[in-house]
N, C-alpha and C positions, 0 to 999 in steps of 0.2 A: 502493499499500499504508499502510496505519497507520501513525505511530509505535507502534517497542515500548512498551504502560506498565508491564512487565516491565525490568526488568535483572538478569541473575545474575553477578555477581560473586565469577571462581573464579577456580581455581588446577591444569594438571595434577596431577594425584596426590591429589587431598584426596578422601576420601570420604566427608567431608559435603556439597561441595560435587555429587555425585554422591546425596545424598539429595534433597537439596534442587534438582535441575532434577528429577528425579521429580517432590516437590509444584508443583513452579511450570507442572514439562508439564501436569499434572492438573487444576492447578484452571480455569485459561488455555485448556486447548483446552472444559474444560467451561463457562467461560464469555466463550467465543470474543473472546478476547483477541489479544495481537502478542505474543510476550516476545523475547527475547534473554540472551543470553551473551557478559558481557567478561571473558580470559583476561586477569589484572591481570597478571601476568610477561608483559603488551609494552606495557607503560606505569612509568616511572622515580615516574609520580606515585604512580597507583596502586598500587604496588610498596609504599612507604613509607607512603601512610593505609590501607591493609588489611589485608597482610599477619597484620596478629593476630587480627582479625575475619573473614574468609571462612569460608563462604559472606556476601557481606551480597546481601542483597534489595532493592533501588528499585522503590515505585511513582510512578510519575511525573514520575519522576528527586530523588524523596524515600526520604532510607533508610530503611528499614522496620521491617529484624532483622540479623540478622546471628546464626553458629553456623546456629544452626538454621529453619528457614521451618515456623509454624504454618499447615495450609491453611487452618484456621480462618480465622483471624488476617488469612492472603493474601486468602481471599476476601473476608471482609469489608472491606477497607483496597477491592478492586476496586469494590465494588456500592455502599459511600457514597463512593465520592472523587468529586468533580466533575470528574473529568476524562473526556478521550472517552473512548464504550465501542463497542459494535457498530458498524458502519458508521459510526462518528468522529460518532456524533448524542452532546453533553454530556447530562454528569447531571448531576442534579434542585445546588442549586447550592445549599454549607452554608450554612447558618445559623450562629454562634458560640450559646451558648447566655452569657445575660446573668452577670456575673462583674463582683462586688465589689471591689473597694479597699483591701483593710484601713486601708493608709495615708488615702487619697484621703475613703474613703465614697463613690468616682465607684462610679458602678453604664457599665460597658460591653458594648459585643453587642447592644443593644437594635436 
């Protein structure tokens, strides 16, 4: 089974978590990606880190959203990310846009 691409950090009795779960389930089903839910009350570290922010959404292990989940934003992140997609195939490589450093006048990301 493929590793989950989306992680929902939640806690029991959280109405915003219920809303987030619906959005995540819909997007994951549409795109064929695996997702998981983690109850922050089961971990002291999660409880300290996320108590004020739940629901929190992680995409490929990276913080994506908190409090509200935007269906469009989540769909875009999953489509554009370079993580595995259906069947574990890698997505397109990410290219960094050239960025000019104001201090050194050096361009990065070419």
